[in-house]
MDAnalysis code that builds the backbone (N, CA, C; Angstrom):
import MDAnalysis as mda
import numpy as np

u = mda.Universe.empty(303, n_residues=101, atom_resindex=np.repeat(np.arange(101), 3), trajectory=True)
u.add_TopologyAttr("name", ["N", "CA", "C"] * 101)
u.add_TopologyAttr("resid", np.arange(1, 102))
u.add_TopologyAttr("resname", ["MET", "LYS", "THR", "ILE", "THR", "ALA", "GLY", "ASP", "TYR", "THR", "VAL", "GLU", "PHE", "ASP", "ILE", "SER", "ASP", "GLU", "LEU", "PHE", "ASP", "ASN", "PHE", "SER", "GLN", "ASN", "TYR", "CYS", "ASP", "LYS", "THR", "ASN", "PRO", "MET", "PRO", "GLU", "ILE", "ALA", "GLN", "PHE", "LYS", "LEU", "TYR", "LEU", "GLN", "LEU", "GLU", "LEU", "GLU", "LYS", "ARG", "ILE", "THR", "GLU", "MET", "PRO", "ASN", "LEU", "ASN", "PHE", "ASP", "GLY", "THR", "GLU", "GLU", "LYS", "GLN", "GLU", "LYS", "ILE", "ALA", "GLN", "ILE", "THR", "PHE", "ALA", "TYR", "GLU", "ASN", "ARG", "GLU", "ILE", "ILE", "ASN", "TRP", "LEU", "LYS", "THR", "ARG", "GLY", "ASN", "TYR", "VAL", "LYS", "SER", "GLU", "ASN", "TRP", "PRO", "LYS", "VAL"])
u.atoms.positions = np.array([
    [-20.277, 11.617, 8.429],
    [-19.899, 12.590, 9.445],
    [-19.367, 11.915, 10.711],
    [-19.543, 10.601, 10.840],
    [-19.089, 9.954, 12.077],
    [-17.573, 9.922, 12.192],
    [-16.883, 9.888, 11.068],
    [-15.420, 9.917, 11.121],
    [-14.907, 10.921, 10.108],
    [-13.930, 11.665, 10.518],
    [-13.254, 12.618, 9.642],
    [-11.786, 12.260, 9.693],
    [-11.196, 12.060, 8.534],
    [-9.788, 11.679, 8.504],
    [-8.928, 12.877, 8.120],
    [-7.640, 12.724, 8.268],
    [-6.706, 13.799, 7.920],
    [-6.854, 14.182, 6.459],
    [-7.249, 13.230, 5.626],
    [-7.493, 13.541, 4.228],
    [-8.688, 14.460, 4.050],
    [-9.592, 14.449, 5.007],
    [-10.787, 15.282, 4.950],
    [-10.608, 16.604, 5.677],
    [-9.859, 16.585, 6.758],
    [-9.831, 17.760, 7.614],
    [-8.535, 17.802, 8.406],
    [-7.740, 18.786, 8.151],
    [-6.499, 18.981, 8.889],
    [-6.497, 20.395, 9.447],
    [-6.052, 20.540, 10.669],
    [-6.044, 21.838, 11.333],
    [-4.609, 22.214, 11.664],
    [-4.274, 23.434, 11.385],
    [-2.965, 23.969, 11.770],
    [-3.217, 25.102, 12.755],
    [-2.510, 25.072, 13.868],
    [-2.613, 26.200, 14.795],
    [-1.297, 26.369, 15.533],
    [-1.042, 27.610, 15.900],
    [0.163, 27.924, 16.654],
    [-0.077, 27.640, 18.133],
    [0.933, 27.143, 18.785],
    [0.873, 26.896, 20.228],
    [1.572, 28.069, 20.902],
    [0.809, 28.838, 21.640],
    [1.371, 30.026, 22.279],
    [2.242, 29.638, 23.474],
    [3.121, 30.553, 23.830],
    [3.945, 30.350, 25.022],
    [3.056, 30.213, 26.254],
    [1.967, 30.983, 26.297],
    [1.063, 30.935, 27.458],
    [0.402, 29.561, 27.594],
    [-0.024, 28.985, 26.470],
    [-0.638, 27.648, 26.519],
    [0.360, 26.624, 27.030],
    [1.577, 26.661, 26.491],
    [2.574, 25.687, 26.919],
    [2.982, 25.917, 28.368],
    [3.087, 27.183, 28.777],
    [3.415, 27.485, 30.181],
    [2.331, 26.971, 31.118],
    [1.060, 27.125, 30.715],
    [-0.051, 26.610, 31.531],
    [0.059, 25.097, 31.678],
    [0.342, 24.411, 30.571],
    [0.536, 22.969, 30.624],
    [1.701, 22.623, 31.556],
    [2.837, 23.301, 31.364],
    [4.041, 23.005, 32.152],
    [3.819, 23.197, 33.650],
    [3.122, 24.266, 34.014],
    [2.919, 24.588, 35.425],
    [1.807, 23.779, 36.079],
    [0.779, 23.409, 35.315],
    [-0.411, 22.803, 35.923],
    [-0.668, 21.343, 35.571],
    [-0.056, 20.846, 34.505],
    [-0.405, 19.499, 34.059],
    [0.778, 18.563, 33.885],
    [1.945, 19.102, 33.571],
    [3.109, 18.252, 33.322],
    [3.567, 17.602, 34.633],
    [3.745, 16.299, 34.590],
    [4.177, 15.547, 35.767],
    [5.592, 15.027, 35.520],
    [6.567, 15.630, 36.174],
    [7.975, 15.257, 35.972],
    [8.273, 13.836, 36.434],
    [7.412, 13.261, 37.293],
    [7.635, 11.892, 37.763],
    [7.012, 10.852, 36.832],
    [6.226, 11.303, 35.863],
    [5.575, 10.411, 34.914],
    [6.622, 9.875, 33.938],
    [6.644, 8.555, 33.698],
    [7.626, 8.012, 32.750],
    [7.355, 8.438, 31.311],
    [6.147, 8.956, 31.043],
    [5.817, 9.432, 29.703],
    [6.591, 10.735, 29.445],
    [7.253, 10.869, 28.294],
    [7.999, 12.097, 28.016],
    [7.091, 13.331, 28.034],
    [7.681, 14.466, 28.311],
    [6.911, 15.707, 28.411],
    [6.116, 15.983, 27.137],
    [6.696, 15.752, 25.962],
    [5.995, 16.026, 24.711],
    [4.789, 15.100, 24.551],
    [4.891, 13.859, 25.009],
    [3.756, 12.931, 24.949],
    [2.653, 13.372, 25.915],
    [3.045, 13.862, 27.079],
    [2.053, 14.393, 28.021],
    [1.352, 15.613, 27.429],
    [2.109, 16.468, 26.747],
    [1.533, 17.667, 26.135],
    [0.552, 17.281, 25.022],
    [0.911, 16.297, 24.228],
    [0.038, 15.813, 23.152],
    [-1.274, 15.287, 23.734],
    [-1.197, 14.511, 24.797],
    [-2.396, 13.989, 25.458],
    [-3.232, 15.124, 26.041],
    [-2.568, 16.087, 26.672],
    [-3.261, 17.266, 27.218],
    [-4.035, 17.988, 26.120],
    [-3.392, 18.240, 24.976],
    [-4.064, 18.906, 23.859],
    [-5.239, 18.093, 23.349],
    [-5.042, 16.791, 23.200],
    [-6.102, 15.926, 22.701],
    [-7.321, 15.974, 23.615],
    [-7.110, 15.810, 24.909],
    [-8.230, 15.815, 25.854],
    [-8.928, 17.170, 25.893],
    [-8.156, 18.240, 25.852],
    [-8.733, 19.585, 25.872],
    [-9.548, 19.855, 24.611],
    [-9.015, 19.483, 23.450],
    [-9.747, 19.688, 22.201],
    [-11.001, 18.823, 22.136],
    [-10.905, 17.561, 22.547],
    [-12.083, 16.688, 22.560],
    [-13.178, 17.262, 23.447],
    [-12.794, 17.780, 24.609],
    [-13.761, 18.369, 25.532],
    [-14.454, 19.570, 24.884],
    [-13.662, 20.453, 24.298],
    [-14.227, 21.666, 23.692],
    [-15.122, 21.341, 22.497],
    [-14.704, 20.392, 21.656],
    [-15.498, 20.029, 20.481],
    [-16.795, 19.353, 20.903],
    [-16.726, 18.491, 21.911],
    [-17.928, 17.802, 22.400],
    [-18.935, 18.798, 22.970],
    [-18.441, 19.874, 23.580],
    [-19.329, 20.877, 24.172],
    [-20.019, 21.751, 23.122],
    [-19.550, 21.711, 21.881],
    [-20.178, 22.495, 20.820],
    [-21.549, 21.893, 20.501],
    [-22.478, 22.691, 19.995],
    [-23.820, 22.173, 19.696],
    [-23.781, 21.014, 18.699],
    [-24.613, 20.014, 18.937],
    [-24.729, 18.869, 18.038],
    [-25.640, 19.270, 16.880],
    [-25.117, 19.232, 15.654],
    [-25.901, 19.595, 14.476],
    [-26.686, 18.415, 13.930],
    [-26.508, 17.236, 14.530],
    [-27.284, 16.026, 14.236],
    [-27.223, 15.623, 12.760],
    [-26.056, 15.790, 12.122],
    [-25.902, 15.404, 10.728],
    [-25.988, 13.897, 10.534],
    [-25.576, 13.129, 11.529],
    [-25.562, 11.681, 11.365],
    [-26.754, 10.997, 12.027],
    [-27.721, 11.779, 12.500],
    [-28.946, 11.214, 13.053],
    [-28.837, 10.724, 14.481],
    [-27.743, 11.023, 15.160],
    [-27.590, 10.580, 16.536],
    [-27.777, 11.751, 17.484],
    [-28.330, 11.467, 18.621],
    [-28.524, 12.490, 19.637],
    [-27.271, 12.668, 20.485],
    [-26.615, 11.540, 20.777],
    [-25.434, 11.573, 21.634],
    [-24.228, 12.065, 20.859],
    [-23.346, 12.725, 21.570],
    [-22.158, 13.240, 20.911],
    [-20.969, 13.152, 21.860],
    [-19.994, 12.364, 21.510],
    [-18.725, 12.290, 22.239],
    [-17.633, 12.271, 21.187],
    [-17.029, 13.408, 20.970],
    [-16.034, 13.540, 19.908],
    [-14.691, 12.986, 20.349],
    [-13.992, 12.352, 19.409],
    [-12.669, 11.784, 19.673],
    [-11.699, 12.230, 18.587],
    [-10.494, 12.509, 18.984],
    [-9.414, 12.841, 18.060],
    [-8.498, 11.632, 17.991],
    [-8.292, 11.124, 16.789],
    [-7.496, 9.913, 16.625],
    [-6.000, 10.199, 16.590],
    [-5.608, 11.345, 16.035],
    [-4.184, 11.582, 15.866],
    [-3.860, 13.074, 15.943],
    [-2.830, 13.386, 16.665],
    [-2.252, 14.724, 16.683],
    [-0.789, 14.554, 16.310],
    [-0.340, 15.354, 15.363],
    [1.052, 15.302, 14.938],
    [1.657, 16.682, 15.097],
    [2.763, 16.750, 15.783],
    [3.470, 18.012, 15.924],
    [4.452, 18.150, 14.770],
    [4.556, 19.344, 14.246],
    [5.492, 19.605, 13.165],
    [6.181, 20.935, 13.431],
    [7.442, 20.982, 13.122],
    [8.246, 22.168, 13.367],
    [8.990, 22.550, 12.098],
    [9.115, 23.849, 11.863],
    [9.931, 24.349, 10.761],
    [9.588, 23.670, 9.429],
    [8.299, 23.554, 9.136],
    [7.905, 22.882, 7.896],
    [6.988, 23.770, 7.051],
    [7.315, 25.034, 6.988],
    [6.502, 26.025, 6.269],
    [6.262, 25.610, 4.813],
    [7.304, 25.097, 4.133],
    [7.167, 24.742, 2.725],
    [6.135, 23.629, 2.535],
    [6.194, 22.604, 3.363],
    [5.229, 21.502, 3.258],
    [3.822, 21.995, 3.557],
    [3.669, 22.817, 4.574],
    [2.346, 23.356, 4.914],
    [1.797, 24.177, 3.751],
    [2.633, 24.969, 3.112],
    [2.174, 25.756, 1.957],
    [1.752, 24.854, 0.805],
    [2.468, 23.756, 0.582],
    [2.058, 22.801, -0.452],
    [0.682, 22.215, -0.122],
    [0.480, 21.845, 1.153],
    [-0.794, 21.264, 1.558],
    [-1.928, 22.278, 1.443],
    [-1.666, 23.538, 1.742],
    [-2.689, 24.575, 1.571],
    [-3.059, 24.726, 0.105],
    [-2.050, 24.719, -0.773],
    [-2.313, 24.818, -2.208],
    [-3.150, 23.631, -2.666],
    [-2.768, 22.433, -2.236],
    [-3.535, 21.232, -2.588],
    [-4.964, 21.333, -2.071],
    [-5.121, 21.822, -0.837],
    [-6.451, 21.973, -0.256],
    [-7.320, 22.921, -1.067],
    [-6.726, 23.982, -1.573],
    [-7.480, 24.905, -2.425],
    [-7.904, 24.234, -3.731],
    [-7.042, 23.374, -4.291],
    [-7.423, 22.619, -5.489],
    [-8.569, 21.665, -5.190],
    [-8.524, 20.997, -4.041],
    [-9.615, 20.099, -3.657],
    [-10.897, 20.895, -3.505],
    [-10.805, 22.032, -2.809],
    [-11.975, 22.876, -2.566],
    [-12.620, 23.340, -3.877],
    [-11.786, 23.669, -4.866],
    [-12.310, 24.155, -6.135],
    [-12.534, 23.027, -7.144],
    [-12.352, 21.778, -6.686],
    [-12.555, 20.580, -7.508],
    [-11.692, 20.600, -8.769],
    [-10.483, 21.081, -8.635],
    [-9.512, 21.083, -9.726],
    [-8.691, 19.788, -9.632],
    [-9.324, 18.678, -10.001],
    [-8.742, 17.350, -9.783],
    [-7.424, 17.114, -10.507],
    [-7.212, 17.618, -11.737],
    [-5.887, 17.404, -12.355],
    [-4.758, 18.018, -11.532],
    [-5.000, 19.147, -10.880],
    [-3.969, 19.783, -10.056],
    [-3.769, 19.049, -8.726],
    [-4.850, 18.411, -8.210],
    [-4.738, 17.673, -6.952],
    [-3.735, 16.554, -7.138],
])
């Protein structure tokens, strides 16, 4: 439970206009040499890590302390077909249908 990889757990979520507008108005720094998309990725990572860390510790790994970290965030656009393939594969993994995986 100490590490979860993309092979174990992948999350897909839509980014609303309101979320991006909040980032643009309150967090994006136009003077920062880091591109806006890189700043947005960092913003999402820090926000998600904060929210996940605040969730109750179920103590599966025997530790009391909990500081969650996200190793990688990947943005993808217009890739519905690939996402559907991954969902199908995930269902095969879930049902332990290894020949189909």
